[in-house]
N, C-alpha and C positions, 0 to 999 in steps of 0.2 A: 798887487793883485787887482785886475780890473773885473768889473762885473756891472750888472744892471740892478739899481736899487730903486724901490718905490717907497716914498715917505708919506704917511698919511697922519695929519695932525691938524687940529683946529686953530693952533697958535701960529700966526704968521712969523713970528720971530724964530720959533723952533724950526720951522720949515726952511727958513732962510739960512740959519746956522748949519743945519744938516746938509743942505744942498752946497753951500759954500765950502764945507770941510771935505765933503765927498768928492765933488767935482775937482777940487784942488789936487786931490791925489788919484785922479784918473778914473773915477767911477762915473757911469752914465746914470744920472739922477732924474727922476720924474717926482714932483710933489703934487699933493692933492689936500685940500683943507676940509673935505667933507668924506665921510665913510662910503656913502653911495658912489661918489665920483671915483674913489679909489678902487671899488669893486669892479666898476665899469672899465676902468684902465686895465686892471689886472686880468680881465676877461679877454681884452684885445691884444695885449702885449705881454711878452715873457720877461719874467724877472728872476734874479737870483735871490734877492733878499727883499722883504717888505717890513719897514718900520712902522709900527701901528701904535697910536696913542690909545690907552686904555679908557680914558674918560673923554668922550666926545658927545655933543648935541646930537639928537636922532639916534642912530644906531650906536650902541656902545661897542668898545673895543673887543670883547669876547664874542659878541654876536657877529661882528665883522670878521673876526679871526675864523670862526667856524665857516663862514661863507667862502672866505679866501681859500681855506684849506680844502673846501669841496672843489674849488675851480682847479687848484693844482697843489697836490700835497708834497711835491718836490721842492717848492719854494721855501726857503727858510724865513720864518716870521719872528720878529723880534718886537716884544711889547715895550712901550714906553710908558712909565707910570710915575705920577708925583707921590703916589701913596703906596709904595711897596711893603707887602706883607707876605709872610709865608703862604697864607691861604690864597691870596691872589696869584702868587707865582706858580703855586702847585696847580691851581685850576687852569691857568694859561698853558702850562706845559701839558696838561692832560687834554687840552683843546688842540694841541698841535703846535704851540709856540716852541722855538729853538732856544730862546733866552729872553731876558727882560733887562731894560736899562732904566734905573731909578733916576728921576729928575732931581736936581740938575746934574748932568754928566759933562765931562770934558771931551774935547775933540779926540784925545787919545783913547778914552774909553769907547767912544763911538767907533773909531777905526779898528780897535782890537776886536770888538764884537762883530763887526761887519767881515773883517778878514776871517775869523774863526767860522762864521756862518757859511762864507762862500767856499772856504776850504773844505768844510764838511760836505757841502753839496757837490763839489768837484770830486771828492773822494767817493761819494755814492755813485756818481756817474761813471767814474773810472771802474769801480767794482762791477757795475752792470756791464760795462764793456768787456772786462775780463772774464765774466761769467759767460757771456756769449761767446767769446773767443775760446774758452776752455771747452764749451760744449760742442764746438766744431772739431776738436781734436780727437781723433779716433782712439778709443781705448782709455780715455781719461775721465770717463763719466763718474762723477761723485767727488773727484779730487778738485777742491776748491783752495787755491793758493795763489799768492802774489809775492810772498817773502823770498829773498834771494836764497835763503837756506832750501826752501821746498823747490824752488826753480832748479837748483843744482840737482836735487834727488830726481825730478822729472826728466831732466837732461840724461841722467845715468839711466833711467828706466828706458828711455828711448834707444839708447845705445845697447843696453843689456838684452832688450827685446829681440834683437837680430840673432842672438845666439841661443843655444840650448843649455847653456851652463846652468848649473845648480846655483841658487841664490839664497843667502840668508839675509832676512830682514830684521834689524834690531831695533828696538825702540821701546819707550815706556808704554804702559797700558794706556789705550785710548788714543794713541797717535796716528792710527789708520793703516796698520800694517796690512790688513786684508785688501783695503782698497788699493794700495800700491802693488800687491800681489796680482790683483785683477787687472791693474794697468799694464803690468808685464805681460800677462797672458793676452790682453786686449790688442797689444801693439806687436804681438808675435805673429809668426806664420801659423800658429796653432789656435788662432783667435776663433775659427769656426767649429773647433771641437770643444769638449767639455772642460769646464773649470770646477774642480771638485775639492771644496775645503773640508778640513776635519780639525776639531779641537782636540789635541793630544792629551789634554788634562780632564777631558770631560767624561771619560769612559774608563773602567777597570781594565786590566791587561787582556783578560780572554775576550772581552768585547771588542777592544781596539784591534787585537789581531784579526778578528773576524771581519771588522770593518776594512781593514787594509788589504787582506789577502783573500776574503771570501771563504765560502766552504761548499763541499759537496753534499749531496743529499744523504742523510743518515750519519753525518759526521758527529753529531751530538744529539741529545735528546731535544726534539722540537725542530730539528733541521729537516723539514718535510720536502724541501726542494733545493736545487743548486742556487747559489747566490754568488755573484761575482763581487769581488772586492773593489775598492777605489782604484788601486793600481792598475787593475784590469779594465774597470769601467771607464777610465780616463784616456783609453786608447787614442793616441794622437793628440791629446789634450794636456792639461796641467793639473798637478795634485799639489794642494797647499796644506802643509802641516803646520797648524797655528800652535804655539807654545811647545815646540818640538822637544825642549829640554825635559818635558814631563814624561817622555817615553821610558819605559824600564829599560834596563841594560839588556834583557832578553830580547825585547822587541827590537832594540837598536841592532843587535846581531842580524836579525832577520831582514830588517829593512836594509842594511848594508849590503847583504848578499843579493837582494833584489836589484839594488842600484848597480852593483858590480857585473852582475850576469844579465841584467835586464830580462830576467825570468821569474816567474812566481809559481808557487804551488798552492792550491786552495787547501783549507783545513779538510782533512779526511781524503784528500786526493793522492793519487799514486804518480802523477806526471807533472813535470813543469812545463810552462808554455811561455812564449815570448810576449813581452809587454812593451809599449812605446809611450812614455810620458815624460814630461819635464817636472822636476820637484823644485818647489819653492818652499822654504821653511821660514818660520818666524819665531821669535823669542823676545821676552820682555826683560832678559837678563843676558849678560855676555856668555855666549857658548864657550868661549875660550876659558873663562873663569870655571864654568861648570866642568869642563874637560880636566883642568888642573886639579879640581877638587874630587876627581874620580866619579862624577855623576854622569858623565857623557864620554862615550868611546872616542878615543883619539882618531882612529881610523875612519869612523863615521863623521867626526867633525870635519876632517879634510875632504872627505867625499862631498859633503853638503856645502862646505864653505869656500866654494871656488870663488864667489865674489860676495862680499857683504855690503848690504845697504843700510846705513844708519839714519833713522828718521829722527829729526829734531823734535824736542818737546814743544808744545805750543808756546810756552813762555819765551822760546827763542826764535819764533816765527814773526818778525815784525810786520805788523799790518795785517796779519791773517786773522786776527780775533774779530775785527770789525767786519771784515769780508765774509767770514764764516757765519757770524751772528746775523747779518743781513740775509744771507743765503738761507739760513734756517727759518728765518720769519717769512721769507717768500715761499718756501716750501710748505710751511704750515698753513699760509693763506690759501694756497692751491689745494691742500689735502682736506681742509674742513670748511665749515660755514662761517666761521669767525674770521674777520679781516682786521689786520692791524697795519697801520701805515708804515711803522718802522720803530726804530729805537731813538730816544732822544739823546742829544749830545752828552748830557751828564750821565746817562746810562752806559754809552759807549766808553766813556772815560772810566767808569767803575769796572766794566769788563776788561778794558786794556791793563788796568793796574792789578788785577787779581792774578795770582801765579798759575792757576789751573793745574793743580796736581793730577787731576784725572784727564787732562788734555782735551782733545776735540770732543770726546764722548760726554765729558763733563759739561763742557760749553753747550753742546746740543741739549742736554737734559735742563740746563739752567734757562736757556731760551724757550724751551717748549713750556716749562713751568710758568715763566713770565707771560708767555703769549696766553695761556689759559687764564691767568689771573688778572690781567691788566683790564681795567674798566674803561679806559679812554682810547683814542686813536693811536697813542704812542706808548711804547713801553718805557716806564720810568724806574729809577733806582728802587723805589718801594716795591715794585712788581717782582724784583729778583729775589731768589732764595736768600735768606738772612746771611748764610755763610759767605756769599759772594761780596757782601758789604764789608768784610774784613780786609784791611790793607795787607800788602804782601808780608809774609812772615807771620801773620796772625797776631800781631802785637796789640792791636786795638781796634775797635770798630771805627769805620770811616764816619766823619762828624755827620749828624743829621739834625734837623730842626723841628720836624713835625713828629708828634707823638706816635702815630701809627707805624711809621718806619722804625723808630726806636723799639716799640713793642715787638715788632716782627723780628728785629735783630736779635733781641734777647730770647725770643721764643725759638729761633732757629738754633742759636747757640745752645740753649738749654737741651733741645731735642737731639742735637748732634752728640753732646756729651752723654746723655741718657743711653742712646743707641750704642755708643762706643763702650760704655760700661757693661751693657747687657749683651755684647757681641752681636747686635742686630736682631736679637730675639724680641719681637714685638709684644709677645705675651708677658715676658718678664719685665720689660720696660714698662708696660701698663701697670702691672702689679706693683713695681718699685715706686712709681710716680703717683699711684692713686688716680690715674686717668683712665676712663673707660677705653677699652681696646679700639672701638670704632672711632672715638674722638682722637685717639693718638694717631691713628692711621690718617685721618683727615689732617691733622696739624703736620704730619710727615709730608703729605702731598703739598700742602701750602708752602713748606720749606724747601721743596724739591729734594727731600732725603728719601733714600731706599734702604730697606733693611739689609739687602745683600751686601751692600758697600761696607757695612760694619762687621761683617762675619769674618772671623779669623781663620 
């Protein structure tokens, strides 16, 4: 892997050893023996990695690191130190360092660190190019992906968009089913008409029927005027039924009739009238299994399920965790006054190892929590919700060395267990723990926990 490396160290022997090793392996190397000289060179020339000694006469390494970070925060900085401690490493990472090398280090250690740093920089650059490219693709706004599994989904979306066939999107909660439905609509000939979504589990039967079919004036108490339903309001567009398996059997019969005849009747109405819409449905369970269990009508299943799109969970989307996390940081930077340069390499390692049972939605919440809490320019593992610092399978916490991170790990695990036992009821949890309700809510926010995630 080639790249441009700047080495700043006041020891001539160290400069010579680093230059000899790196040049031999194909890197373009510039060396400086003073911090001021290194800052001047970094201002004029582009580099991929800067190796920087922590202890130098004049400007020390951390002060120099801050100035170099202000010049270009995309360059990966690696600290060299003869006195490595947890506190200095944490401080360096908070100031923007990618990694640190304790003296003395071997040529292999140097090469591995440089390769990882450049690889991370190349990945970030590729992600930016992909985001720009995806932003130019009509109808794919909000879909951030590079994994082969999701690329196959998007290829299917492009092909399915050309037809008016009904589509069922299956996938775990939080995988982005509505985004894919919007992509189907946005790439279709119906793109200029309405896209109308509704959550089939959010309303009781009578209100859901009213939402779908509308009503005439006087149809029931409080119906003071005529109201069109979604199937009517979506004329020429797309209706998206999220969690369609939650529809009652009675409503399934009425929906089937509307799909077969392409006609609907408002509640309290006497006449049917024609409607023109495309129907896209979504479920976080297998509709076929629901049909075999008698919870979903067979005739409606075959009417809806002309084509099935299965969305992969985030744990099966290789490379997408980093891409999505960096996208969420960029979006948070744009939306608020707080600016964060990005996520440290150790943080990305933690995010990549976590299994994400809540998928993209859980990742987004975790990044938003860390963005709010991080005190430095980079999001580090200690800024993440404590539950994220648990290795896949939840067997044991990922090893940490500083007390604050360990305390937050315990705090998050305790809070998660407490909320689970109390079914997400914050008042009950406060009483059971002896913690004031407002304090409990503050701790929940710090751990990235939401009461609704624990309600049965």
